N, CA, C and O of each residue as an XYZ file, in Angstrom:
856
protein
N      -3.350      5.924    -25.535
C      -4.632      5.908    -24.822
C      -4.501      6.671    -23.515
O      -3.574      6.412    -22.748
N      -5.384      7.581    -23.247
C      -5.344      8.369    -22.023
C      -6.431      7.877    -21.092
O      -7.413      7.297    -21.554
N      -6.285      8.090    -19.793
C      -7.224      7.504    -18.842
C      -8.605      8.118    -18.926
O      -8.765      9.271    -19.325
N      -9.601      7.334    -18.544
C     -10.977      7.811    -18.566
C     -11.186      8.940    -17.579
O     -12.058      9.785    -17.783
N     -10.398      8.969    -16.506
C     -10.504     10.022    -15.503
C     -10.409     11.384    -16.183
O      -9.401     11.677    -16.826
N     -11.434     12.216    -16.057
C     -11.469     13.485    -16.769
C     -10.418     14.467    -16.276
O     -10.108     15.437    -16.968
N      -9.869     14.233    -15.100
C      -8.865     15.145    -14.579
C      -7.503     14.887    -15.187
O      -6.613     15.734    -15.108
N      -7.335     13.719    -15.794
C      -6.198     13.477    -16.663
C      -4.948     12.956    -16.025
O      -4.377     12.002    -16.554
N      -4.465     13.509    -14.912
C      -3.157     13.118    -14.395
C      -3.205     12.648    -12.956
O      -2.150     12.444    -12.356
N      -4.376     12.467    -12.379
C      -4.442     12.151    -10.965
C      -3.869     10.781    -10.595
O      -3.592     10.525     -9.424
N      -3.689      9.898    -11.585
C      -3.172      8.571    -11.271
C      -1.671      8.505    -11.130
O      -1.131      7.428    -10.877
N      -0.972      9.627    -11.285
C       0.475      9.621    -11.258
C       1.012      9.868     -9.850
O       0.275     10.259     -8.945
N       2.310      9.629     -9.689
C       2.916      9.709     -8.359
C       3.526     11.089     -8.120
O       4.254     11.602     -8.969
N       3.237     11.674     -6.998
C       3.633     13.054     -6.735
C       5.133     13.237     -6.666
O       5.627     14.282     -7.089
N       5.884     12.275     -6.154
C       7.320     12.481     -5.995
C       7.998     12.695     -7.340
O       8.902     13.524     -7.450
N       7.575     11.956     -8.370
C       8.176     12.126     -9.680
C       7.923     13.505    -10.233
O       8.799     14.079    -10.879
N       6.755     14.050     -9.998
C       6.453     15.372    -10.498
C       7.161     16.450     -9.692
O       7.608     17.444    -10.265
N       7.275     16.283     -8.387
C       7.965     17.294     -7.594
C       9.404     17.452     -8.056
O       9.978     18.538     -7.975
N       9.977     16.369     -8.537
C      11.359     16.423     -8.972
C      11.536     17.310    -10.196
O      12.652     17.749    -10.472
N      10.467     17.586    -10.939
C      10.582     18.379    -12.158
C      10.131     19.822    -11.982
O      10.282     20.621    -12.907
N       9.599     20.172    -10.861
C       8.973     21.494    -10.759
C       9.976     22.629    -10.726
O       9.591     23.782    -10.919
N      11.247     22.346    -10.488
C      12.249     23.404    -10.543
C      12.888     23.484    -11.921
O      13.777     24.309    -12.133
N      12.461     22.652    -12.859
C      13.081     22.596    -14.173
C      12.206     23.171    -15.251
O      11.542     24.189    -15.060
N      12.211     22.502    -16.399
C      11.573     23.042    -17.596
C      10.106     23.375    -17.388
O       9.622     24.395    -17.880
N       9.400     22.525    -16.666
C       7.963     22.717    -16.548
C       7.627     24.024    -15.836
O       6.553     24.585    -16.053
N       8.530     24.518    -14.989
C       8.270     25.770    -14.296
C       8.722     26.975    -15.102
O       8.213     28.077    -14.897
N       9.669     26.787    -16.017
C      10.177     27.918    -16.777
C       9.431     28.109    -18.097
O       9.485     29.190    -18.685
N       8.746     27.088    -18.561
C       7.901     27.238    -19.749
C       6.770     28.218    -19.437
O       6.239     28.230    -18.326
N       6.409     29.033    -20.417
C       5.306     29.967    -20.223
C       3.995     29.196    -20.300
O       3.307     29.205    -21.321
N       3.671     28.538    -19.210
C       2.556     27.599    -19.225
C       1.211     28.264    -19.444
O       0.365     27.731    -20.161
N       1.006     29.407    -18.842
C      -0.306     30.037    -18.984
C      -0.615     30.347    -20.442
O      -1.707     30.046    -20.923
N       0.344     30.948    -21.150
C       0.121     31.255    -22.559
C       0.052     29.998    -23.407
O      -0.742     29.919    -24.344
N       0.881     29.018    -23.084
C       0.839     27.754    -23.820
C      -0.509     27.072    -23.644
O      -1.055     26.511    -24.594
N      -1.042     27.121    -22.439
C      -2.353     26.546    -22.172
C      -3.431     27.233    -23.004
O      -4.292     26.562    -23.573
N      -3.394     28.546    -23.083
C      -4.355     29.296    -23.890
C      -4.228     28.910    -25.357
O      -5.235     28.721    -26.039
N      -3.004     28.794    -25.844
C      -2.788     28.418    -27.246
C      -3.284     26.997    -27.513
O      -3.866     26.726    -28.563
N      -3.054     26.102    -26.574
C      -3.517     24.722    -26.722
C      -5.041     24.672    -26.816
O      -5.592     23.967    -27.661
N      -5.709     25.413    -25.958
C      -7.166     25.445    -25.977
C      -7.693     26.016    -27.292
O      -8.668     25.505    -27.843
N      -7.055     27.069    -27.796
C      -7.484     27.668    -29.062
C      -7.242     26.710    -30.228
O      -8.065     26.606    -31.138
N      -6.111     26.014    -30.192
C      -5.784     25.048    -31.242
C      -6.861     23.961    -31.337
O      -7.363     23.669    -32.423
N      -7.205     23.378    -30.210
C      -8.175     22.293    -30.219
C      -9.590     22.813    -30.448
O     -10.434     22.087    -30.975
N      -9.857     24.029    -30.070
C     -11.172     24.618    -30.327
C     -11.479     24.645    -31.818
O     -12.600     24.351    -32.232
N     -10.475     25.001    -32.628
C     -10.689     25.036    -34.074
C     -11.074     23.654    -34.604
O     -11.860     23.540    -35.544
N     -10.520     22.617    -34.000
C     -10.807     21.255    -34.445
C     -12.208     20.835    -34.004
O     -12.957     20.250    -34.786
N     -12.561     21.130    -32.767
C     -13.910     20.801    -32.286
C     -14.953     21.523    -33.140
O     -16.011     20.970    -33.438
N     -14.647     22.759    -33.531
C     -15.583     23.521    -34.361
C     -15.779     22.882    -35.728
O     -16.787     23.131    -36.390
N     -14.823     22.059    -36.159
C     -14.906     21.431    -37.464
C     -15.607     20.085    -37.477
O     -15.700     19.453    -38.530
N     -16.100     19.633    -36.337
C     -16.806     18.348    -36.280
C     -18.172     18.498    -36.943
O     -18.933     19.411    -36.623
N     -18.471     17.599    -37.863
C     -19.765     17.622    -38.535
C     -20.836     16.986    -37.653
O     -20.519     16.139    -36.818
N     -22.097     17.380    -37.824
C     -23.172     16.851    -36.971
C     -23.287     15.332    -36.980
O     -23.693     14.735    -35.983
N     -22.932     14.703    -38.102
C     -23.095     13.254    -38.193
C     -21.852     12.475    -37.754
O     -21.780     11.263    -37.957
N     -20.865     13.167    -37.151
C     -19.611     12.500    -36.769
C     -19.505     12.183    -35.281
O     -18.541     11.537    -34.869
N     -20.447     12.609    -34.474
C     -20.283     12.519    -33.026
C     -20.253     11.076    -32.510
O     -19.758     10.832    -31.410
N     -20.757     10.146    -33.260
C     -20.696      8.749    -32.838
C     -19.556      7.976    -33.465
O     -19.458      6.764    -33.273
N     -18.689      8.649    -34.211
C     -17.610      7.967    -34.925
C     -16.518      7.489    -33.977
O     -16.344      8.055    -32.898
N     -15.777      6.446    -34.372
C     -14.652      5.972    -33.555
C     -13.495      6.970    -33.573
O     -13.421      7.836    -34.445
N     -12.608      6.839    -32.614
C     -11.446      7.721    -32.490
C     -10.196      6.876    -32.244
O     -10.306      5.671    -32.020
N      -9.015      7.488    -32.281
C      -7.798      6.753    -31.938
C      -7.775      6.258    -30.491
O      -6.955      5.404    -30.156
N      -8.643      6.765    -29.636
C      -8.771      6.291    -28.256
C      -9.829      5.187    -28.248
O     -11.023      5.462    -28.362
N      -9.390      3.956    -28.116
C     -10.247      2.796    -28.383
C     -11.547      2.790    -27.590
O     -12.571      2.337    -28.101
N     -11.532      3.275    -26.366
C     -12.705      3.186    -25.505
C     -13.707      4.310    -25.716
O     -14.797      4.276    -25.144
N     -13.366      5.298    -26.518
C     -14.210      6.479    -26.655
C     -14.609      6.721    -28.094
O     -13.762      6.693    -28.987
N     -15.903      6.959    -28.332
C     -16.290      7.521    -29.612
C     -16.034      9.026    -29.556
O     -15.528      9.534    -28.555
N     -16.381      9.735    -30.624
C     -15.992     11.143    -30.710
C     -16.642     11.983    -29.611
O     -15.983     12.828    -29.005
N     -17.905     11.761    -29.356
C     -18.569     12.550    -28.319
C     -17.946     12.289    -26.954
O     -17.750     13.222    -26.175
N     -17.635     11.042    -26.657
C     -17.025     10.724    -25.367
C     -15.643     11.348    -25.240
O     -15.262     11.800    -24.160
N     -14.893     11.377    -26.329
C     -13.557     11.982    -26.289
C     -13.634     13.482    -26.055
O     -12.913     14.020    -25.215
N     -14.512     14.163    -26.800
C     -14.657     15.605    -26.593
C     -15.201     15.878    -25.186
O     -14.804     16.851    -24.545
N     -16.090     15.038    -24.715
C     -16.609     15.183    -23.358
C     -15.480     15.095    -22.334
O     -15.457     15.847    -21.359
N     -14.544     14.172    -22.559
C     -13.383     14.043    -21.676
C     -12.570     15.337    -21.630
O     -12.184     15.797    -20.555
N     -12.317     15.914    -22.793
C     -11.533     17.148    -22.854
C     -12.267     18.282    -22.157
O     -11.668     19.024    -21.377
N     -13.555     18.421    -22.430
C     -14.329     19.514    -21.841
C     -14.438     19.344    -20.322
O     -14.274     20.311    -19.578
N     -14.710     18.137    -19.865
C     -14.766     17.907    -18.421
C     -13.424     18.221    -17.775
O     -13.369     18.817    -16.700
N     -12.338     17.816    -18.438
C     -11.017     18.147    -17.917
C     -10.792     19.641    -17.811
O     -10.196     20.120    -16.846
N     -11.273     20.383    -18.811
C     -11.172     21.848    -18.738
C     -11.938     22.400    -17.540
O     -11.454     23.295    -16.847
N     -13.127     21.867    -17.299
C     -13.928     22.358    -16.187
C     -13.255     22.089    -14.835
O     -13.464     22.839    -13.881
N     -12.459     21.037    -14.751
C     -11.774     20.737    -13.495
C     -10.681     21.753    -13.155
O     -10.316     21.896    -11.988
N     -10.161     22.454    -14.150
C      -8.978     23.291    -13.917
C      -9.245     24.372    -12.881
O      -8.466     24.525    -11.940
N     -10.319     25.119    -13.032
C     -10.567     26.244    -12.126
C     -10.688     25.805    -10.666
O      -9.980     26.353     -9.821
N     -11.547     24.850    -10.334
C     -11.637     24.484     -8.910
C     -10.339     23.946     -8.338
O     -10.000     24.253     -7.195
N      -9.605     23.149     -9.104
C      -8.370     22.592     -8.554
C      -7.302     23.662     -8.372
O      -6.604     23.666     -7.358
N      -7.161     24.573     -9.339
C      -6.168     25.633     -9.195
C      -6.583     26.657     -8.142
O      -5.737     27.362     -7.591
N      -7.867     26.737     -7.866
C      -8.336     27.680     -6.846
C      -8.297     27.094     -5.453
O      -8.694     27.757     -4.495
N      -7.827     25.861     -5.316
C      -7.613     25.283     -3.994
C      -8.629     24.271     -3.539
O      -8.512     23.740     -2.435
N      -9.638     23.981     -4.365
C     -10.589     22.935     -3.994
C      -9.945     21.566     -4.154
O      -8.999     21.400     -4.923
N     -10.453     20.612     -3.437
C      -9.981     19.245     -3.548
C     -10.904     18.452     -4.468
O     -11.986     18.914     -4.831
N     -10.466     17.267     -4.832
C     -11.308     16.391     -5.639
C     -12.598     16.082     -4.902
O     -13.663     15.999     -5.513
N     -12.505     15.913     -3.590
C     -13.700     15.645     -2.785
C     -14.643     16.837     -2.802
O     -15.861     16.662     -2.829
N     -14.094     18.051     -2.788
C     -14.934     19.245     -2.857
C     -15.737     19.278     -4.163
O     -16.922     19.614     -4.164
N     -15.092     18.931     -5.254
C     -15.751     18.972     -6.555
C     -16.750     17.831     -6.697
O     -17.826     17.998     -7.271
N     -16.382     16.679     -6.170
C     -17.291     15.544     -6.183
C     -17.677     15.101     -7.579
O     -16.810     14.898     -8.429
N     -18.957     14.949     -7.821
C     -19.459     14.438     -9.103
C     -19.902     15.552    -10.052
O     -20.624     15.301    -11.017
N     -19.470     16.772     -9.774
C     -19.948     17.929    -10.537
C     -19.766     17.764    -12.044
O     -20.625     18.179    -12.822
N     -18.658     17.165    -12.455
C     -18.364     17.053    -13.878
C     -18.424     15.612    -14.382
O     -17.858     15.294    -15.428
N     -19.097     14.757    -13.654
C     -19.303     13.395    -14.113
C     -20.371     13.373    -15.217
O     -21.191     14.284    -15.328
N     -20.339     12.330    -16.012
C     -21.366     12.176    -17.035
C     -21.191     13.139    -18.190
O     -20.093     13.642    -18.426
N     -22.256     13.394    -18.902
C     -22.217     14.233    -20.089
C     -22.200     15.709    -19.695
O     -23.089     16.187    -18.991
N     -21.163     16.428    -20.166
C     -21.080     17.866    -19.904
C     -21.242     18.677    -21.193
O     -21.126     19.902    -21.172
N     -21.509     17.999    -22.315
C     -21.591     18.690    -23.602
C     -22.969     19.248    -23.882
O     -23.095     20.285    -24.533
N     -24.007     18.577    -23.401
C     -25.358     19.030    -23.669
C     -25.681     19.013    -25.146
O     -25.170     18.180    -25.893
N     -26.526     19.930    -25.563
C     -26.981     19.965    -26.954
C     -26.044     20.744    -27.868
O     -26.222     20.733    -29.086
N     -25.049     21.421    -27.298
C     -24.132     22.248    -28.098
C     -22.709     22.008    -27.620
O     -22.215     22.760    -26.780
N     -22.030     20.976    -28.135
C     -20.677     20.659    -27.666
C     -19.681     21.806    -27.816
O     -18.834     22.000    -26.943
N     -19.766     22.564    -28.900
C     -18.812     23.659    -29.084
C     -19.026     24.745    -28.033
O     -18.056     25.296    -27.513
N     -20.264     25.057    -27.717
C     -20.527     26.047    -26.672
C     -20.013     25.552    -25.325
O     -19.477     26.335    -24.541
N     -20.171     24.260    -25.053
C     -19.647     23.698    -23.809
C     -18.128     23.779    -23.786
O     -17.531     24.086    -22.754
N     -17.504     23.503    -24.932
C     -16.047     23.642    -25.012
C     -15.642     25.079    -24.715
O     -14.701     25.314    -23.958
N     -16.333     26.025    -25.296
C     -15.981     27.433    -25.101
C     -16.120     27.848    -23.636
O     -15.258     28.552    -23.111
N     -17.189     27.421    -22.978
C     -17.355     27.755    -21.562
C     -16.229     27.155    -20.727
O     -15.651     27.821    -19.869
N     -15.933     25.898    -20.990
C     -14.888     25.229    -20.204
C     -13.529     25.844    -20.481
O     -12.713     25.980    -19.570
N     -13.280     26.214    -21.721
C     -12.002     26.816    -22.093
C     -11.812     28.161    -21.410
O     -10.732     28.447    -20.895
N     -12.845     28.986    -21.401
C     -12.748     30.297    -20.757
C     -12.466     30.142    -19.263
O     -11.606     30.832    -18.714
N     -13.190     29.238    -18.611
C     -12.946     29.016    -17.184
C     -11.526     28.535    -16.935
O     -10.866     28.995    -16.004
N     -11.052     27.602    -17.771
C      -9.726     27.023    -17.562
C      -8.631     28.048    -17.793
O      -7.704     28.155    -16.989
N      -8.724     28.801    -18.876
C      -7.649     29.754    -19.151
C      -7.652     30.914    -18.163
O      -6.594     31.456    -17.840
N      -8.817     31.295    -17.687
C      -8.870     32.347    -16.670
C      -8.201     31.885    -15.390
O      -7.433     32.630    -14.781
N      -8.492     30.655    -14.979
C      -7.881     30.120    -13.763
C      -6.379     29.922    -13.937
O      -5.606     30.214    -13.025
N      -5.962     29.429    -15.103
C      -4.545     29.171    -15.329
C      -3.710     30.429    -15.451
O      -2.495     30.389    -15.256
N      -4.344     31.542    -15.770
C      -3.630     32.814    -15.922
C      -3.703     33.684    -14.680
O      -3.115     34.765    -14.653
N      -4.407     33.238    -13.656
C      -4.560     34.044    -12.444
C      -3.220     34.189    -11.727
O      -2.430     33.246    -11.712
N      -2.949     35.347    -11.135
C      -1.694     35.539    -10.414
C      -1.485     34.470     -9.339
O      -2.365     34.218     -8.516
N      -0.322     33.859     -9.363
C       0.027     32.870     -8.352
C      -0.518     31.481     -8.584
O      -0.218     30.568     -7.815
N      -1.320     31.293     -9.637
C      -1.970     29.987     -9.836
C      -0.962     28.866    -10.056
O      -1.174     27.744     -9.596
N       0.134     29.160    -10.757
C       1.079     28.093    -11.084
C       1.988     27.740     -9.909
O       2.583     26.663     -9.881
N       2.092     28.644     -8.948
C       2.914     28.370     -7.767
C       2.106     27.805     -6.606
O       2.663     27.166     -5.713
N       0.810     28.037     -6.615
C      -0.029     27.622     -5.492
C      -0.157     26.104     -5.443
O      -0.107     25.451     -6.485
N      -0.321     25.533     -4.254
C      -0.495     24.080     -4.150
C      -1.811     23.637     -4.766
O      -2.844     24.289     -4.611
N      -1.752     22.531     -5.457
C      -2.918     21.961     -6.128
C      -3.101     20.549     -5.599
O      -2.221     19.704     -5.763
N      -4.233     20.287     -4.968
C      -4.476     19.003     -4.304
C      -5.079     18.005     -5.274
O      -6.225     18.148     -5.699
N      -4.300     16.996     -5.619
C      -4.752     15.939     -6.513
C      -4.844     14.639     -5.729
O      -4.505     14.599     -4.546
N      -5.295     13.591     -6.374
C      -5.553     12.350     -5.639
C      -4.288     11.724     -5.092
O      -4.344     10.999     -4.098
N      -3.140     11.986     -5.718
C      -1.886     11.399     -5.264
C      -1.097     12.302     -4.340
O      -0.047     11.897     -3.842
N      -1.562     13.494     -4.099
C      -0.846     14.412     -3.228
C      -0.967     15.840     -3.722
O      -1.733     16.124     -4.643
N      -0.222     16.724     -3.119
C      -0.273     18.142     -3.454
C       0.959     18.525     -4.259
O       2.087     18.238     -3.857
N       0.738     19.176     -5.398
C       1.823     19.610     -6.275
C       1.570     21.058     -6.683
O       0.449     21.546     -6.537
N       2.586     21.754     -7.192
C       2.345     23.103     -7.711
C       1.355     23.082     -8.871
O       1.271     22.112     -9.625
N       0.619     24.164     -8.992
C      -0.353     24.247    -10.074
C       0.265     24.088    -11.447
O      -0.409     23.642    -12.376
N       1.548     24.445    -11.600
C       2.223     24.300    -12.883
C       2.260     22.858    -13.353
O       2.167     22.593    -14.552
N       2.394     21.935    -12.432
C       2.426     20.523    -12.810
C       1.093     20.123    -13.424
O       1.048     19.504    -14.487
N       0.037     20.474    -12.761
C      -1.299     20.134    -13.260
C      -1.577     20.816    -14.593
O      -2.056     20.178    -15.531
N      -1.277     22.119    -14.683
C      -1.595     22.839    -15.912
C      -0.766     22.329    -17.078
O      -1.256     22.276    -18.206
N       0.486     21.951    -16.826
C       1.314     21.402    -17.892
C       0.705     20.161    -18.497
O       0.751     19.962    -19.711
N       0.141     19.338    -17.661
C      -0.445     18.123    -18.189
C      -1.825     18.341    -18.793
O      -2.278     17.539    -19.610
N      -2.484     19.401    -18.407
C      -3.691     19.785    -19.147
C      -3.317     20.204    -20.576
O      -4.047     19.896    -21.518
N      -2.194     20.900    -20.742
C      -1.740     21.255    -22.084
C      -1.590     20.000    -22.936
O      -2.087     19.944    -24.061
N      -0.909     19.001    -22.402
C      -0.705     17.762    -23.150
C      -2.039     17.101    -23.494
O      -2.243     16.656    -24.623
N      -2.929     17.039    -22.532
C      -4.217     16.391    -22.745
C      -4.999     17.085    -23.849
O      -5.550     16.429    -24.734
N      -5.048     18.400    -23.798
C      -5.816     19.171    -24.780
C      -5.209     19.044    -26.178
O      -5.933     18.835    -27.151
N      -3.894     19.167    -26.281
C      -3.245     19.135    -27.592
C      -3.329     17.750    -28.226
O      -3.705     17.616    -29.390
N      -2.978     16.728    -27.459
C      -2.955     15.384    -28.043
C      -4.366     14.915    -28.394
O      -4.571     14.283    -29.430
N      -5.324     15.219    -27.546
C      -6.688     14.834    -27.898
C      -7.231     15.685    -29.039
O      -8.104     15.230    -29.779
N      -6.741     16.892    -29.197
C      -7.087     17.658    -30.389
C      -6.626     16.930    -31.642
O      -7.344     16.872    -32.641
N      -5.431     16.379    -31.579
C      -4.924     15.576    -32.700
C      -5.827     14.367    -32.939
O      -6.155     14.046    -34.082
N      -6.225     13.702    -31.861
C      -7.116     12.541    -31.985
C      -8.440     12.921    -32.649
O      -8.936     12.207    -33.520
N      -9.000     14.048    -32.227
C     -10.286     14.492    -32.789
C     -10.134     14.810    -34.268
O     -10.993     14.462    -35.077
N      -9.023     15.479    -34.621
C      -8.787     15.797    -36.029
C      -8.657     14.535    -36.869
O      -9.220     14.450    -37.960
N      -7.919     13.560    -36.365
C      -7.760     12.302    -37.108
C      -9.109     11.598    -37.277
O      -9.406     11.052    -38.339
N      -9.909     11.619    -36.229
C     -11.192     10.924    -36.268
C     -12.176     11.561    -37.240
O     -13.073     10.887    -37.747
N     -12.015     12.856    -37.504
C     -12.990     13.586    -38.315
C     -12.462     14.000    -39.680
O     -13.135     14.727    -40.411
N     -11.259     13.542    -40.034
C     -10.708     13.850    -41.341
C     -10.212     15.275    -41.492
O     -10.078     15.769    -42.611
N      -9.937     15.942    -40.377
C      -9.393     17.297    -40.435
C      -7.862     17.245    -40.419
O      -7.268     16.201    -40.152
N      -7.249     18.369    -40.704
C      -5.793     18.477    -40.649
C      -5.354     18.348    -39.190
O      -5.716     19.196    -38.375
N      -4.584     17.312    -38.836
C      -4.216     17.122    -37.434
C      -2.936     17.838    -37.024
O      -2.494     17.693    -35.884
N      -2.327     18.610    -37.926
C      -1.034     19.230    -37.643
C      -1.092     20.073    -36.371
O      -1.968     20.923    -36.211
N      -0.153     19.822    -35.482
C      -0.076     20.572    -34.224
C       0.681     21.877    -34.432
O       0.285     22.917    -33.904
N       1.752     21.828    -35.186
C       2.554     23.021    -35.439
C       3.830     23.018    -34.622
O       3.851     22.547    -33.485
N       4.892     23.547    -35.206
C       6.224     23.421    -34.625
C       6.332     24.044    -33.234
O       6.921     23.442    -32.336
N       5.779     25.226    -33.045
C       5.936     25.911    -31.765
C       5.214     25.172    -30.646
O       5.766     24.997    -29.560
N       3.991     24.741    -30.903
C       3.242     24.034    -29.867
C       3.844     22.648    -29.614
O       3.836     22.166    -28.481
N       4.358     22.016    -30.650
C       5.062     20.744    -30.468
C       6.248     20.924    -29.534
O       6.450     20.119    -28.625
N       7.024     21.959    -29.747
C       8.193     22.185    -28.907
C       7.802     22.450    -27.460
O       8.483     21.995    -26.540
N       6.724     23.172    -27.254
C       6.288     23.443    -25.883
C       5.782     22.168    -25.209
O       6.023     21.952    -24.021
N       5.088     21.334    -25.962
C       4.656     20.052    -25.400
C       5.860     19.178    -25.069
O       5.887     18.519    -24.030
N       6.846     19.174    -25.947
C       8.051     18.387    -25.686
C       8.747     18.872    -24.418
O       9.220     18.062    -23.621
N       8.811     20.185    -24.229
C       9.470     20.734    -23.048
C       8.748     20.338    -21.764
O       9.383     20.131    -20.730
N       7.424     20.233    -21.830
C       6.656     19.790    -20.670
C       6.865     18.296    -20.425
O       7.036     17.863    -19.286
N       6.850     17.522    -21.496
C       6.855     16.073    -21.382
C       8.222     15.473    -21.081
O       8.327     14.546    -20.278
N       9.258     15.984    -21.707
C      10.546     15.309    -21.722
C      11.145     15.055    -20.347
O      11.660     13.960    -20.122
N      11.107     15.999    -19.419
C      11.764     15.752    -18.131
C      11.169     14.595    -17.339
O      11.840     14.045    -16.466
N       9.932     14.215    -17.620
C       9.273     13.165    -16.842
C       8.681     12.082    -17.729
O       7.690     11.442    -17.377
N       9.307     11.888    -18.893
C       8.739     10.990    -19.881
C       8.592      9.566    -19.358
O       7.559      8.932    -19.572
N       9.614      9.060    -18.677
C       9.533      7.699    -18.166
C       8.373      7.516    -17.210
O       7.667      6.510    -17.264
N       8.179      8.484    -16.340
C       7.073      8.423    -15.397
C       5.734      8.454    -16.115
O       4.820      7.701    -15.777
N       5.625      9.322    -17.099
C       4.373      9.435    -17.832
C       4.067      8.169    -18.619
O       2.921      7.720    -18.659
N       5.083      7.597    -19.240
C       4.851      6.388    -20.025
C       4.445      5.208    -19.154
O       3.782      4.284    -19.624
N       4.842      5.237    -17.889
C       4.458      4.167    -16.982
C       3.149      4.408    -16.268
O       2.722      3.586    -15.457
N       2.507      5.524    -16.559
C       1.328      5.930    -15.803
C       0.021      5.434    -16.392
O      -1.005      5.435    -15.711
N       0.043      5.009    -17.652
C      -1.193      4.652    -18.331
C      -1.791      5.801    -19.124
O      -2.822      5.626    -19.774
N      -1.167      6.976    -19.085
C      -1.665      8.109    -19.857
C      -1.438      7.925    -21.345
O      -2.154      8.509    -22.158
N      -0.437      7.111    -21.717
C      -0.004      7.021    -23.093
C      -0.196      5.636    -23.666
O      -0.297      4.653    -22.931
N      -0.247      5.567    -24.991
C      -0.143      4.295    -25.669
C       1.316      3.863    -25.730
O       2.212      4.608    -25.333
N       1.540      2.679    -26.220
C       2.898      2.170    -26.363
C       3.618      2.960    -27.444
O       3.067      3.147    -28.529
N       4.843      3.432    -27.179
C       5.568      4.195    -28.207
C       5.709      3.404    -29.499
O       5.834      2.179    -29.485
N       5.686      4.122    -30.611
C       5.872      3.501    -31.912
C       7.148      4.034    -32.537
O       7.610      5.122    -32.193
N       7.715      3.264    -33.457
C       8.973      3.664    -34.075
C       8.720      4.680    -35.186
O       7.654      4.708    -35.800
N       9.726      5.507    -35.423
C       9.673      6.489    -36.511
C      10.993      6.446    -37.259
O      11.994      5.959    -36.732
N      11.000      6.952    -38.477
C      12.224      7.027    -39.256
C      13.198      8.020    -38.641
O      12.802      8.907    -37.884
N      14.454      7.865    -38.967
C      15.485      8.752    -38.425
C      15.260     10.204    -38.803
O      15.639     11.107    -38.058
N      14.650     10.433    -39.949
C      14.439     11.808    -40.411
C      13.027     12.319    -40.088
O      12.578     13.304    -40.674
N      12.330     11.657    -39.164
C      10.975     12.075    -38.803
C      10.977     13.477    -38.213
O      11.945     13.901    -37.583
N       9.887     14.181    -38.427
C       9.757     15.535    -37.893
C       9.615     15.516    -36.375
O       9.347     14.474    -35.776
N       9.797     16.674    -35.769
C       9.632     16.784    -34.320
C       8.207     16.415    -33.911
O       7.996     15.800    -32.866
N       7.238     16.789    -34.733
C       5.848     16.455    -34.423
C       5.623     14.948    -34.485
O       4.970     14.383    -33.608
N       6.158     14.294    -35.511
C       6.013     12.844    -35.626
C       6.678     12.141    -34.456
O       6.164     11.137    -33.962
N       7.810     12.656    -34.009
C       8.518     12.052    -32.874
C       7.726     12.217    -31.579
O       7.646     11.293    -30.770
N       7.146     13.392    -31.390
C       6.319     13.612    -30.204
C       5.145     12.644    -30.190
O       4.868     12.011    -29.171
N       4.468     12.530    -31.303
C       3.306     11.655    -31.385
C       3.706     10.192    -31.190
O       2.998      9.438    -30.523
N       4.838      9.790    -31.769
C       5.290      8.415    -31.631
C       5.602      8.082    -30.179
O       5.392      6.950    -29.742
N       6.097      9.046    -29.441
C       6.425      8.847    -28.043
C       5.203      8.456    -27.239
O       5.319      7.732    -26.250
N       4.041      8.919    -27.645
C       2.814      8.633    -26.915
C       1.896      7.685    -27.689
O       0.684      7.651    -27.479
N       2.511      6.922    -28.586
C       1.800      5.837    -29.232
C       0.915      6.194    -30.388
O      -0.037      5.476    -30.692
N       1.218      7.311    -31.047
C       0.408      7.731    -32.169
C       1.271      7.842    -33.419
O       2.403      8.324    -33.358
N       0.740      7.401    -34.540
C       1.445      7.411    -35.811
C       0.996      8.614    -36.619
O      -0.169      8.714    -37.003
N       1.924      9.529    -36.878
C       1.591     10.743    -37.635
C       1.232     10.397    -39.078
O       0.923     11.289    -39.868
């Protein structure tokens, strides 16, 4: 279960994240991974049938429309935060329903804004002001990758689509998550880990770590 806060990671503690910014999260090609994550989940959102928007999802508090709304609102937050605005500057801009009458079009707009901001020169090194403190933009963007990919899996499961993430994207998510897994698991971003067989795939292990059964 991920937090209702559309920004996704603001409830975490800055010191734990600062400790990882010189490691894997900074050396991963985050900008390209972020673009791939957005494209991956876009295909799933495009596959939602008109009569499925009120269906339940693996996120207990959200039906399908609320879950997609969370992802899209989170995408919209990326540009202002990476460009140096504060949460107070943004205010209530992305509160409430951001999907309108065409959820896929809203996803596309938010995705374009997010990937443009995440790929801008210096964006990953620049300070990003979140509710718990200021961290490099790479920290924020890394966790947007996780939010987009894992919720893409949730949307696929909820709508009967193929939820496969794929080996390369799984590995990139693991590289982002692993250095700070204990902190993330204690943050409320994740469900309780579930057990997997010894021969489980890397994707099944990633999902189990965040409380999802492949």
